[in-house]
C-alpha positions in Angstrom: -26.7 6.5 0.4 -23.0 5.8 0.4 -22.3 2.2 1.6 -19.5 1.3 4.0 -16.1 2.1 2.7 -13.0 -0.1 3.0 -10.0 1.9 4.0 -7.6 -1.0 4.6 -8.2 -4.8 4.8 -9.3 -4.4 8.5 -10.5 -0.8 8.8 -13.8 0.4 7.4 -15.7 3.7 7.4 -19.3 3.2 8.6 -20.4 6.8 9.1 -23.1 9.0 7.5 -23.0 11.8 5.0 -25.1 14.9 5.5 -24.6 16.9 2.3 -27.5 19.2 2.7 -26.8 20.5 6.2 -26.2 24.3 6.1 -26.1 25.2 9.8 -24.4 23.1 12.5 -24.9 23.7 16.2 -27.0 26.8 15.5 -24.0 29.0 14.7 -21.7 27.2 12.3 -22.1 27.6 8.6 -21.7 24.3 6.7 -21.9 25.2 3.1 -20.2 22.0 2.1 -22.4 19.8 4.3 -20.8 17.5 6.8 -20.2 13.9 7.7 -20.5 11.9 10.9 -17.6 9.5 10.8 -17.5 6.2 12.5 -15.0 3.4 11.9 -14.8 -0.4 12.4 -11.5 -2.1 13.1 -11.3 -5.9 12.8 -8.7 -7.7 14.9 -8.0 -11.4 15.3 -9.3 -11.3 18.9 -11.8 -8.4 18.9 -13.7 -5.8 16.9 -13.7 -2.1 17.7 -16.2 0.5 16.7 -14.9 4.0 16.9 -17.6 6.7 17.5 -21.1 6.4 16.4 -23.2 9.0 14.5 -25.8 11.7 15.1 -28.9 9.8 16.3 -31.1 10.7 13.3 -28.7 8.8 11.1 -28.5 5.6 13.3 -30.5 3.3 10.9 -28.1 4.2 8.1 -25.2 3.7 10.4 -26.4 0.3 11.5 -26.9 -0.9 8.0 -23.2 0.0 7.2 -22.0 -1.7 10.4 -23.9 -4.8 9.4 -22.3 -4.7 6.0 -19.0 -5.2 7.7 -19.6 -7.2 10.8 -22.3 -8.8 12.9 -23.0 -6.1 15.6 -23.2 -8.8 18.2 -19.5 -9.5 17.5 -18.4 -5.9 18.4 -16.1 -6.1 21.4 -15.4 -2.5 22.1 -17.1 0.8 21.3 -14.4 3.4 21.6 -15.7 6.9 22.3 -13.0 9.5 21.9 -15.4 12.4 22.7 -19.0 12.4 23.9 -20.7 15.2 21.9 -24.0 14.0 20.4 -22.7 14.2 16.8 -20.2 11.5 17.8 -21.7 9.6 20.7 -25.4 10.3 20.0 -26.1 6.7 19.0 -24.0 4.8 21.6 -27.1 3.7 23.5 -28.8 2.4 20.4 -25.7 0.6 19.1 -25.4 -1.2 22.5 -28.9 -2.6 21.9 -27.4 -4.5 18.9 -24.0 -5.0 20.4 -24.9 -6.3 23.9 -21.5 -7.8 24.6 -19.5 -4.6 23.8 -17.6 -2.6 26.4 -17.5 1.1 26.0 -14.0 2.6 26.1 -13.2 6.2 26.8 -11.4 8.6 29.1 -12.6 8.7 32.7 -14.6 11.9 32.0 -16.1 10.4 28.8 -17.4 7.4 30.7 -18.8 9.7 33.4 -20.5 11.9 30.8 -21.9 8.9 29.0 -23.3 7.5 32.2 -25.4 10.6 32.5 -26.3 10.7 28.8 -27.3 7.1 28.4 -28.8 6.9 31.9 -28.7 3.1 32.1 -26.1 0.5 33.1 -23.5 -0.4 30.5 -20.1 -2.2 30.5 -17.3 0.3 30.4 -13.6 0.7 30.6 -11.9 4.0 31.5 -8.5 4.3 30.0 -5.5 6.5 30.9 -3.0 8.3 28.7 -0.6 5.8 27.1 -2.7 2.8 28.1 -3.1 0.0 25.4 -5.8 -2.5 24.5 -5.2 -5.6 22.4 -7.5 -6.9 19.6 -5.1 -9.7 19.0 -3.1 -8.6 15.9 -4.1 -4.9 16.5 -3.1 -2.7 19.4 -5.0 0.4 20.4 -3.0 3.1 22.3 -4.9 5.9 23.9 -3.6 9.4 23.9 -5.1 12.0 26.3 -5.8 15.3 24.6 -8.1 17.3 26.9 -9.7 20.5 25.7 -9.7 19.4 22.0 -12.3 20.6 22.3 -13.9 19.1 25.4 -12.1 17.9 28.6 -13.1 14.3 27.9 -11.2 14.0 24.5 -8.6 11.4 23.6 -7.1 10.1 20.4 -6.8 6.4 19.6 -3.7 5.1 17.8 -3.7 1.8 16.0 -0.1 0.9 16.3 0.2 -1.8 13.6 -1.8 0.1 11.0 -0.3 3.5 11.8 -3.8 5.0 12.1 -4.9 7.8 14.4 -8.5 8.2 15.2 -8.9 11.8 16.3 -12.6 12.7 16.6 -12.9 16.5 16.2 -9.2 17.2 15.5 -8.1 17.4 11.8 -11.7 17.4 10.8 -13.9 19.6 8.6 -17.5 20.1 7.9 -17.4 18.6 4.4 -19.4 15.9 2.8 -18.1 13.9 -0.1 -18.6 10.2 -1.0 -14.9 9.8 -1.9 -14.2 9.4 1.9 -10.4 9.5 1.4 -8.7 12.9 1.0 -6.4 11.5 -1.7 -9.4 10.6 -3.8 -10.9 14.1 -3.7 -10.6 15.8 -7.1 -7.9 18.6 -7.3 -10.7 21.0 -8.4 -12.2 20.7 -4.9 -8.9 21.2 -2.9 -9.5 24.9 -2.3 -13.0 24.2 -1.0 -11.6 21.5 1.4 -8.9 23.8 2.8 -11.5 26.5 3.3 -13.7 24.1 5.2 -10.8 22.8 7.2 -9.6 26.3 8.2 -13.1 27.4 9.1 -13.6 24.3 11.3 -10.2 24.9 12.9 -11.1 28.5 13.7 -14.5 27.8 15.1 -13.8 24.6 17.0 -10.1 24.5 17.8 -9.4 28.2 17.7 -10.1 28.9 21.4 -7.8 26.0 22.4 -4.6 26.7 20.5 -2.2 25.9 23.4 -3.9 22.5 23.7 -3.6 22.0 19.9 0.1 22.6 20.1 0.5 20.1 23.0 -1.4 17.5 21.0 0.7 18.0 17.9 3.8 17.6 20.1 2.4 14.4 21.5 1.9 12.8 18.1 4.8 14.2 16.2 6.9 11.1 16.4 4.1 8.7 15.4 4.3 6.9 12.1 1.0 7.9 10.4 -0.6 6.4 7.3 -4.1 7.5 8.1 -5.8 10.1 10.3 -9.5 9.3 10.8 -11.4 12.4 12.1 -15.0 12.7 13.2 -16.0 15.0 10.4 -14.7 15.4 6.8 -12.3 13.2 4.9 -9.9 10.6 6.0 -6.4 12.0 5.6 -4.0 9.5 4.1 -0.2 9.4 3.7 0.1 11.8 0.7 -1.5 14.7 2.6 -1.2 14.1 6.3 1.9 16.3 6.7 0.2 19.2 4.9 -2.9 19.2 7.0 -1.0 18.7 10.3 1.4 21.5 9.4 -1.6 23.8 8.7 -2.8 23.3 12.3 0.7 24.2 13.6 0.9 27.2 11.3 -2.5 28.5 12.3 -1.6 28.3 16.0 1.8 29.9 15.6 0.5 32.6 13.3 -1.9 33.8 16.0 0.8 33.7 18.6 3.0 35.9 16.4 0.2 38.4 15.8 -0.3 38.6 19.6 3.4 39.4 20.1 3.5 42.1 17.4 
């Protein structure tokens, strides 16, 4: 089992790897496995946990969280999207983080209320709204239909980090966690997984992908932290964002031909 991974002094990966998975959601091939990414951000006045993991990996996830913080000190559980592979362990983590407030879009909170089916502290946030962790500021960016209507991104202003859930992800499992640490010999495999994920998950929502890209194009970005696959860091962010735009435009041009 891969332990928690330090991305920056205050940001940690606490997800789970699933290298042997070969089929996801019944129809998706995952020949490179997958990961269920979750992150902890430490602020001077609060701690945020972004996403959880698929429920079967909860014990492993909890061990990683405990390696970084006391779960009772978690202030916020930020849910950018409520599919079970991302939010499947929210109810369980709240058992260990009883003081935490769940943060999400209005729809995400509504969906979670039905999924969890018990009272919990929540905060519905709007597009452009911010939340302070002291020396860290979370800014929420509404990106509906990527690929559910509840979806949002979270931008950590001071750390130039964008947490994106399904966007910019791939079904790919590797203990290196950071894209810049992936051996060059695996680059073609990662691009293949990234393209397949885009086609299968984001493909039906290309107009919304382009809107999202326009919303974030002026952000300073040092890290993109997706829900699956590797964390994109400064040396490769532009490449992988440009691929999204190219794949959207390519399809539009074909339709006009």
